[in-house]
mmCIF file as gemmi writes it, N, C-alpha and C atoms, coordinates in Angstrom:
data_model
loop_
_atom_site.group_PDB
_atom_site.id
_atom_site.type_symbol
_atom_site.label_atom_id
_atom_site.label_alt_id
_atom_site.label_comp_id
_atom_site.label_asym_id
_atom_site.label_entity_id
_atom_site.label_seq_id
_atom_site.pdbx_PDB_ins_code
_atom_site.Cartn_x
_atom_site.Cartn_y
_atom_site.Cartn_z
_atom_site.occupancy
_atom_site.B_iso_or_equiv
_atom_site.pdbx_formal_charge
_atom_site.auth_seq_id
_atom_site.auth_asym_id
_atom_site.pdbx_PDB_model_num
ATOM 1 N N . MET Axp A 1 ? 15.243 -86.378 -76.778 1 0 ? 1 A 1
ATOM 2 C CA . MET Axp A 1 ? 15.862 -87.54 -76.9 1 0 ? 1 A 1
ATOM 3 C C . MET Axp A 1 ? 17.586 -87.361 -77.249 1 0 ? 1 A 1
ATOM 4 N N . LYS Axp A 2 ? 18.641 -87.743 -76.601 1 0 ? 2 A 1
ATOM 5 C CA . LYS Axp A 2 ? 19.659 -87.788 -76.631 1 0 ? 2 A 1
ATOM 6 C C . LYS Axp A 2 ? 20.352 -88.598 -77.626 1 0 ? 2 A 1
ATOM 7 N N . THR Axp A 3 ? 21.344 -88.304 -77.909 1 0 ? 3 A 1
ATOM 8 C CA . THR Axp A 3 ? 22.156 -88.733 -79.23 1 0 ? 3 A 1
ATOM 9 C C . THR Axp A 3 ? 23.528 -89.919 -78.668 1 0 ? 3 A 1
ATOM 10 N N . TYR Axp A 4 ? 23.271 -91.126 -78.734 1 0 ? 4 A 1
ATOM 11 C CA . TYR Axp A 4 ? 24.408 -91.786 -78.108 1 0 ? 4 A 1
ATOM 12 C C . TYR Axp A 4 ? 25.401 -92.436 -79.362 1 0 ? 4 A 1
ATOM 13 N N . LYS Axp A 5 ? 26.855 -92.808 -79.186 1 0 ? 5 A 1
ATOM 14 C CA . LYS Axp A 5 ? 27.594 -93.43 -80.053 1 0 ? 5 A 1
ATOM 15 C C . LYS Axp A 5 ? 27.691 -94.841 -79.834 1 0 ? 5 A 1
ATOM 16 N N . PHE Axp A 6 ? 27.724 -95.858 -80.672 1 0 ? 6 A 1
ATOM 17 C CA . PHE Axp A 6 ? 27.733 -97.288 -80.549 1 0 ? 6 A 1
ATOM 18 C C . PHE Axp A 6 ? 28.452 -97.504 -81.488 1 0 ? 6 A 1
ATOM 19 N N . THR Axp A 7 ? 29.575 -98.731 -80.991 1 0 ? 7 A 1
ATOM 20 C CA . THR Axp A 7 ? 30.562 -98.973 -81.918 1 0 ? 7 A 1
ATOM 21 C C . THR Axp A 7 ? 30.836 -100.535 -81.418 1 0 ? 7 A 1
ATOM 22 N N . ALA Axp A 8 ? 31.045 -101.27 -82.464 1 0 ? 8 A 1
ATOM 23 C CA . ALA Axp A 8 ? 31.284 -102.743 -82.239 1 0 ? 8 A 1
ATOM 24 C C . ALA Axp A 8 ? 32.47 -102.988 -83.191 1 0 ? 8 A 1
ATOM 25 N N . PHE Axp A 9 ? 33.502 -103.877 -82.519 1 0 ? 9 A 1
ATOM 26 C CA . PHE Axp A 9 ? 34.44 -104.482 -82.997 1 0 ? 9 A 1
ATOM 27 C C . PHE Axp A 9 ? 34.395 -106.177 -83.073 1 0 ? 9 A 1
ATOM 28 N N . GLU Axp A 10 ? 35.49 -106.5 -84.036 1 0 ? 10 A 1
ATOM 29 C CA . GLU Axp A 10 ? 35.902 -107.53 -84.148 1 0 ? 10 A 1
ATOM 30 C C . GLU Axp A 10 ? 37.047 -108.08 -83.064 1 0 ? 10 A 1
ATOM 31 N N . PRO Axp A 11 ? 37.372 -109.322 -82.569 1 0 ? 11 A 1
ATOM 32 C CA . PRO Axp A 11 ? 38.534 -109.407 -81.726 1 0 ? 11 A 1
ATOM 33 C C . PRO Axp A 11 ? 39.717 -108.841 -82.076 1 0 ? 11 A 1
ATOM 34 N N . THR Axp A 12 ? 39.697 -108.616 -83.531 1 0 ? 12 A 1
ATOM 35 C CA . THR Axp A 12 ? 41.048 -108.049 -84.051 1 0 ? 12 A 1
ATOM 36 C C . THR Axp A 12 ? 41.19 -106.792 -83.864 1 0 ? 12 A 1
ATOM 37 N N . GLY Axp A 13 ? 40.169 -106.043 -83.366 1 0 ? 13 A 1
ATOM 38 C CA . GLY Axp A 13 ? 40.082 -104.577 -83.422 1 0 ? 13 A 1
ATOM 39 C C . GLY Axp A 13 ? 39.487 -104.088 -84.519 1 0 ? 13 A 1
ATOM 40 N N . LYS Axp A 14 ? 38.846 -104.715 -85.733 1 0 ? 14 A 1
ATOM 41 C CA . LYS Axp A 14 ? 38.426 -104.098 -87.092 1 0 ? 14 A 1
ATOM 42 C C . LYS Axp A 14 ? 37.157 -103.733 -86.642 1 0 ? 14 A 1
ATOM 43 N N . LEU Axp A 15 ? 36.851 -102.424 -86.966 1 0 ? 15 A 1
ATOM 44 C CA . LEU Axp A 15 ? 35.432 -102.147 -86.732 1 0 ? 15 A 1
ATOM 45 C C . LEU Axp A 15 ? 34.447 -102.607 -87.284 1 0 ? 15 A 1
ATOM 46 N N . ILE Axp A 16 ? 33.322 -102.816 -86.759 1 0 ? 16 A 1
ATOM 47 C CA . ILE Axp A 16 ? 32.008 -103.539 -87.456 1 0 ? 16 A 1
ATOM 48 C C . ILE Axp A 16 ? 31.024 -102.772 -87.851 1 0 ? 16 A 1
ATOM 49 N N . VAL Axp A 17 ? 30.417 -102.082 -86.548 1 0 ? 17 A 1
ATOM 50 C CA . VAL Axp A 17 ? 29.363 -101.239 -86.636 1 0 ? 17 A 1
ATOM 51 C C . VAL Axp A 17 ? 29.697 -99.493 -85.877 1 0 ? 17 A 1
ATOM 52 N N . GLU Axp A 18 ? 29.166 -98.686 -86.673 1 0 ? 18 A 1
ATOM 53 C CA . GLU Axp A 18 ? 29.46 -97.407 -85.827 1 0 ? 18 A 1
ATOM 54 C C . GLU Axp A 18 ? 28.095 -96.73 -86.001 1 0 ? 18 A 1
ATOM 55 N N . GLU Axp A 19 ? 27.399 -96.328 -84.988 1 0 ? 19 A 1
ATOM 56 C CA . GLU Axp A 19 ? 26.162 -96.047 -85.245 1 0 ? 19 A 1
ATOM 57 C C . GLU Axp A 19 ? 25.675 -95.178 -84.405 1 0 ? 19 A 1
ATOM 58 N N . ASN Axp A 20 ? 24.975 -94.053 -84.672 1 0 ? 20 A 1
ATOM 59 C CA . ASN Axp A 20 ? 24.19 -92.97 -83.726 1 0 ? 20 A 1
ATOM 60 C C . ASN Axp A 20 ? 22.654 -93.692 -83.287 1 0 ? 20 A 1
ATOM 61 N N . TRP Axp A 21 ? 22.627 -93.719 -81.578 1 0 ? 21 A 1
ATOM 62 C CA . TRP Axp A 21 ? 21.434 -94.161 -81.211 1 0 ? 21 A 1
ATOM 63 C C . TRP Axp A 21 ? 20.741 -93.181 -80.41 1 0 ? 21 A 1
ATOM 64 N N . GLU Axp A 22 ? 19.508 -93.148 -80.416 1 0 ? 22 A 1
ATOM 65 C CA . GLU Axp A 22 ? 18.847 -92.273 -79.353 1 0 ? 22 A 1
ATOM 66 C C . GLU Axp A 22 ? 17.734 -92.893 -78.368 1 0 ? 22 A 1
ATOM 67 N N . PHE Axp A 23 ? 18.24 -92.305 -77.246 1 0 ? 23 A 1
ATOM 68 C CA . PHE Axp A 23 ? 17.369 -92.336 -76.003 1 0 ? 23 A 1
ATOM 69 C C . PHE Axp A 23 ? 16.994 -91.307 -75.228 1 0 ? 23 A 1
ATOM 70 N N . ALA Axp A 24 ? 15.86 -91.517 -74.494 1 0 ? 24 A 1
ATOM 71 C CA . ALA Axp A 24 ? 15.65 -90.524 -73.771 1 0 ? 24 A 1
ATOM 72 C C . ALA Axp A 24 ? 16.529 -89.893 -72.575 1 0 ? 24 A 1
ATOM 73 N N . SER Axp A 25 ? 17.613 -90.868 -71.726 1 0 ? 25 A 1
ATOM 74 C CA . SER Axp A 25 ? 18.512 -90.32 -70.824 1 0 ? 25 A 1
ATOM 75 C C . SER Axp A 25 ? 19.157 -91.7 -70.935 1 0 ? 25 A 1
ATOM 76 N N . ASP Axp A 26 ? 20.338 -91.34 -69.998 1 0 ? 26 A 1
ATOM 77 C CA . ASP Axp A 26 ? 21.232 -92.365 -69.881 1 0 ? 26 A 1
ATOM 78 C C . ASP Axp A 26 ? 20.614 -93.697 -69.162 1 0 ? 26 A 1
ATOM 79 N N . GLU Axp A 27 ? 19.745 -93.56 -68.13 1 0 ? 27 A 1
ATOM 80 C CA . GLU Axp A 27 ? 18.93 -94.618 -67.693 1 0 ? 27 A 1
ATOM 81 C C . GLU Axp A 27 ? 18.108 -95.478 -68.816 1 0 ? 27 A 1
ATOM 82 N N . GLU Axp A 28 ? 17.854 -94.824 -69.563 1 0 ? 28 A 1
ATOM 83 C CA . GLU Axp A 28 ? 17.062 -95.726 -70.736 1 0 ? 28 A 1
ATOM 84 C C . GLU Axp A 28 ? 18.021 -96.048 -71.869 1 0 ? 28 A 1
ATOM 85 N N . ALA Axp A 29 ? 19.313 -95.68 -71.761 1 0 ? 29 A 1
ATOM 86 C CA . ALA Axp A 29 ? 20.122 -96.324 -72.626 1 0 ? 29 A 1
ATOM 87 C C . ALA Axp A 29 ? 20.765 -97.622 -71.941 1 0 ? 29 A 1
ATOM 88 N N . LYS Axp A 30 ? 20.56 -97.633 -70.567 1 0 ? 30 A 1
ATOM 89 C CA . LYS Axp A 30 ? 21.749 -98.777 -69.93 1 0 ? 30 A 1
ATOM 90 C C . LYS Axp A 30 ? 20.301 -99.878 -70.163 1 0 ? 30 A 1
ATOM 91 N N . GLU Axp A 31 ? 19.13 -99.557 -69.819 1 0 ? 31 A 1
ATOM 92 C CA . GLU Axp A 31 ? 17.86 -100.485 -69.823 1 0 ? 31 A 1
ATOM 93 C C . GLU Axp A 31 ? 17.643 -100.677 -71.338 1 0 ? 31 A 1
ATOM 94 N N . LYS Axp A 32 ? 17.531 -99.744 -72.533 1 0 ? 32 A 1
ATOM 95 C CA . LYS Axp A 32 ? 17.082 -100.367 -73.793 1 0 ? 32 A 1
ATOM 96 C C . LYS Axp A 32 ? 18.593 -100.938 -74.59 1 0 ? 32 A 1
ATOM 97 N N . GLY Axp A 33 ? 19.502 -100.325 -74.475 1 0 ? 33 A 1
ATOM 98 C CA . GLY Axp A 33 ? 20.644 -100.527 -75.329 1 0 ? 33 A 1
ATOM 99 C C . GLY Axp A 33 ? 20.9 -102.257 -75.062 1 0 ? 33 A 1
ATOM 100 N N . PRO Axp A 34 ? 20.947 -102.919 -74.098 1 0 ? 34 A 1
ATOM 101 C CA . PRO Axp A 34 ? 20.984 -104.487 -74.497 1 0 ? 34 A 1
ATOM 102 C C . PRO Axp A 34 ? 20.318 -105.09 -75.485 1 0 ? 34 A 1
ATOM 103 N N . ASP Axp A 35 ? 18.881 -104.46 -75.431 1 0 ? 35 A 1
ATOM 104 C CA . ASP Axp A 35 ? 17.808 -104.978 -76.546 1 0 ? 35 A 1
ATOM 105 C C . ASP Axp A 35 ? 18.229 -104.718 -78.025 1 0 ? 35 A 1
ATOM 106 N N . LYS Axp A 36 ? 18.761 -103.849 -78.038 1 0 ? 36 A 1
ATOM 107 C CA . LYS Axp A 36 ? 19.23 -103.287 -79.354 1 0 ? 36 A 1
ATOM 108 C C . LYS Axp A 36 ? 20.456 -103.876 -79.98 1 0 ? 36 A 1
ATOM 109 N N . LEU Axp A 37 ? 21.265 -104.5 -78.907 1 0 ? 37 A 1
ATOM 110 C CA . LEU Axp A 37 ? 22.384 -105.526 -79.006 1 0 ? 37 A 1
ATOM 111 C C . LEU Axp A 37 ? 21.863 -106.49 -79.443 1 0 ? 37 A 1
ATOM 112 N N . GLU Axp A 38 ? 20.764 -107.334 -78.606 1 0 ? 38 A 1
ATOM 113 C CA . GLU Axp A 38 ? 20.065 -108.527 -79.057 1 0 ? 38 A 1
ATOM 114 C C . GLU Axp A 38 ? 19.846 -108.757 -80.466 1 0 ? 38 A 1
ATOM 115 N N . GLU Axp A 39 ? 19.058 -107.4 -80.83 1 0 ? 39 A 1
ATOM 116 C CA . GLU Axp A 39 ? 18.612 -107.533 -82.48 1 0 ? 39 A 1
ATOM 117 C C . GLU Axp A 39 ? 19.533 -107.585 -83.275 1 0 ? 39 A 1
ATOM 118 N N . LYS Axp A 40 ? 20.345 -106.664 -82.961 1 0 ? 40 A 1
ATOM 119 C CA . LYS Axp A 40 ? 21.486 -106.792 -83.978 1 0 ? 40 A 1
ATOM 120 C C . LYS Axp A 40 ? 22.489 -107.913 -84.267 1 0 ? 40 A 1
ATOM 121 N N . ASP Axp A 41 ? 22.26 -108.915 -83.06 1 0 ? 41 A 1
ATOM 122 C CA . ASP Axp A 41 ? 22.88 -110.092 -82.748 1 0 ? 41 A 1
ATOM 123 C C . ASP Axp A 41 ? 24.285 -109.417 -82.527 1 0 ? 41 A 1
ATOM 124 N N . LEU Axp A 42 ? 24.734 -108.533 -81.475 1 0 ? 42 A 1
ATOM 125 C CA . LEU Axp A 42 ? 25.928 -108.043 -81.303 1 0 ? 42 A 1
ATOM 126 C C . LEU Axp A 42 ? 26.538 -107.917 -80.044 1 0 ? 42 A 1
ATOM 127 N N . SER Axp A 43 ? 25.425 -108.726 -79.019 1 0 ? 43 A 1
ATOM 128 C CA . SER Axp A 43 ? 25.825 -108.718 -77.526 1 0 ? 43 A 1
ATOM 129 C C . SER Axp A 43 ? 26.853 -109.218 -77.142 1 0 ? 43 A 1
ATOM 130 N N . GLU Axp A 44 ? 27.485 -110.488 -77.586 1 0 ? 44 A 1
ATOM 131 C CA . GLU Axp A 44 ? 28.784 -110.809 -77.815 1 0 ? 44 A 1
ATOM 132 C C . GLU Axp A 44 ? 29.917 -110.583 -78.04 1 0 ? 44 A 1
ATOM 133 N N . LYS Axp A 45 ? 29.497 -109.451 -78.851 1 0 ? 45 A 1
ATOM 134 C CA . LYS Axp A 45 ? 31.13 -108.772 -79.621 1 0 ? 45 A 1
ATOM 135 C C . LYS Axp A 45 ? 31.713 -107.813 -78.953 1 0 ? 45 A 1
ATOM 136 N N . THR Axp A 46 ? 32.774 -107.188 -78.934 1 0 ? 46 A 1
ATOM 137 C CA . THR Axp A 46 ? 32.998 -106.108 -77.995 1 0 ? 46 A 1
ATOM 138 C C . THR Axp A 46 ? 32.546 -104.859 -78.326 1 0 ? 46 A 1
ATOM 139 N N . HIS Axp A 47 ? 31.919 -104.398 -77.594 1 0 ? 47 A 1
ATOM 140 C CA . HIS Axp A 47 ? 31.072 -102.916 -78.017 1 0 ? 47 A 1
ATOM 141 C C . HIS Axp A 47 ? 31.314 -101.566 -76.594 1 0 ? 47 A 1
ATOM 142 N N . ARG Axp A 48 ? 30.692 -100.568 -77.246 1 0 ? 48 A 1
ATOM 143 C CA . ARG Axp A 48 ? 30.651 -99.781 -76.385 1 0 ? 48 A 1
ATOM 144 C C . ARG Axp A 48 ? 29.613 -98.593 -76.643 1 0 ? 48 A 1
ATOM 145 N N . LEU Axp A 49 ? 28.95 -97.963 -76.048 1 0 ? 49 A 1
ATOM 146 C CA . LEU Axp A 49 ? 28.011 -97.192 -76.04 1 0 ? 49 A 1
ATOM 147 C C . LEU Axp A 49 ? 28.252 -95.548 -75.455 1 0 ? 49 A 1
ATOM 148 N N . VAL Axp A 50 ? 28.415 -94.5 -75.716 1 0 ? 50 A 1
ATOM 149 C CA . VAL Axp A 50 ? 28.85 -93.479 -75.1 1 0 ? 50 A 1
ATOM 150 C C . VAL Axp A 50 ? 28.046 -92.453 -75.454 1 0 ? 50 A 1
ATOM 151 N N . ASN Axp A 51 ? 27.672 -91.112 -74.412 1 0 ? 51 A 1
ATOM 152 C CA . ASN Axp A 51 ? 26.977 -90.285 -74.355 1 0 ? 51 A 1
ATOM 153 C C . ASN Axp A 51 ? 27.754 -88.934 -75.277 1 0 ? 51 A 1
ATOM 154 N N . THR Axp A 52 ? 27.019 -87.946 -75.637 1 0 ? 52 A 1
ATOM 155 C CA . THR Axp A 52 ? 27.832 -87.085 -76.209 1 0 ? 52 A 1
ATOM 156 C C . THR Axp A 52 ? 28.535 -86.567 -75.281 1 0 ? 52 A 1
ATOM 157 N N . ALA Axp A 53 ? 28.828 -86.408 -73.877 1 0 ? 53 A 1
ATOM 158 C CA . ALA Axp A 53 ? 29.793 -86.066 -73.181 1 0 ? 53 A 1
ATOM 159 C C . ALA Axp A 53 ? 30.919 -87.037 -73.145 1 0 ? 53 A 1
ATOM 160 N N . GLY Axp A 54 ? 30.921 -88.146 -73.925 1 0 ? 54 A 1
ATOM 161 C CA . GLY Axp A 54 ? 32.034 -89.101 -73.632 1 0 ? 54 A 1
ATOM 162 C C . GLY Axp A 54 ? 31.852 -90.103 -72.672 1 0 ? 54 A 1
ATOM 163 N N . LYS Axp A 55 ? 30.912 -90.113 -71.881 1 0 ? 55 A 1
ATOM 164 C CA . LYS Axp A 55 ? 30.788 -91.019 -70.559 1 0 ? 55 A 1
ATOM 165 C C . LYS Axp A 55 ? 30.277 -92.223 -70.914 1 0 ? 55 A 1
ATOM 166 N N . LEU Axp A 56 ? 30.897 -93.653 -70.573 1 0 ? 56 A 1
ATOM 167 C CA . LEU Axp A 56 ? 30.67 -94.832 -71.083 1 0 ? 56 A 1
ATOM 168 C C . LEU Axp A 56 ? 29.437 -95.148 -70.138 1 0 ? 56 A 1
ATOM 169 N N . ILE Axp A 57 ? 28.21 -95.907 -71.226 1 0 ? 57 A 1
ATOM 170 C CA . ILE Axp A 57 ? 27.175 -96.386 -70.46 1 0 ? 57 A 1
ATOM 171 C C . ILE Axp A 57 ? 27.16 -97.791 -70.825 1 0 ? 57 A 1
ATOM 172 N N . LEU Axp A 58 ? 27.428 -98.468 -71.778 1 0 ? 58 A 1
ATOM 173 C CA . LEU Axp A 58 ? 27.506 -99.693 -72.119 1 0 ? 58 A 1
ATOM 174 C C . LEU Axp A 58 ? 29.127 -100.109 -72.602 1 0 ? 58 A 1
ATOM 175 N N . PHE Axp A 59 ? 29.441 -101.281 -72.051 1 0 ? 59 A 1
ATOM 176 C CA . PHE Axp A 59 ? 30.932 -101.848 -72.554 1 0 ? 59 A 1
ATOM 177 C C . PHE Axp A 59 ? 30.957 -102.977 -72.262 1 0 ? 59 A 1
ATOM 178 N N . HIS Axp A 60 ? 31.515 -103.92 -73.364 1 0 ? 60 A 1
ATOM 179 C CA . HIS Axp A 60 ? 31.553 -105.4 -73.286 1 0 ? 60 A 1
ATOM 180 C C . HIS Axp A 60 ? 32.916 -105.894 -73.956 1 0 ? 60 A 1
ATOM 181 N N . VAL Axp A 61 ? 33.701 -106.6 -73.433 1 0 ? 61 A 1
ATOM 182 C CA . VAL Axp A 61 ? 35.239 -106.984 -74.003 1 0 ? 61 A 1
ATOM 183 C C . VAL Axp A 61 ? 34.698 -108.306 -74.551 1 0 ? 61 A 1
């Protein structure tokens, strides 16, 4: 499993959530990340998910 950093923000820029998520690959993160967003009711908030190399996997403004 690989570790990914997830962050979500309010429109003001205030940090809501900062968590480490684990997925087997970038592809799995792209597929299953949106499900985790729905579970946490954060899909409409500004958010990003990056891998340990800093590659942007998911992003929403």
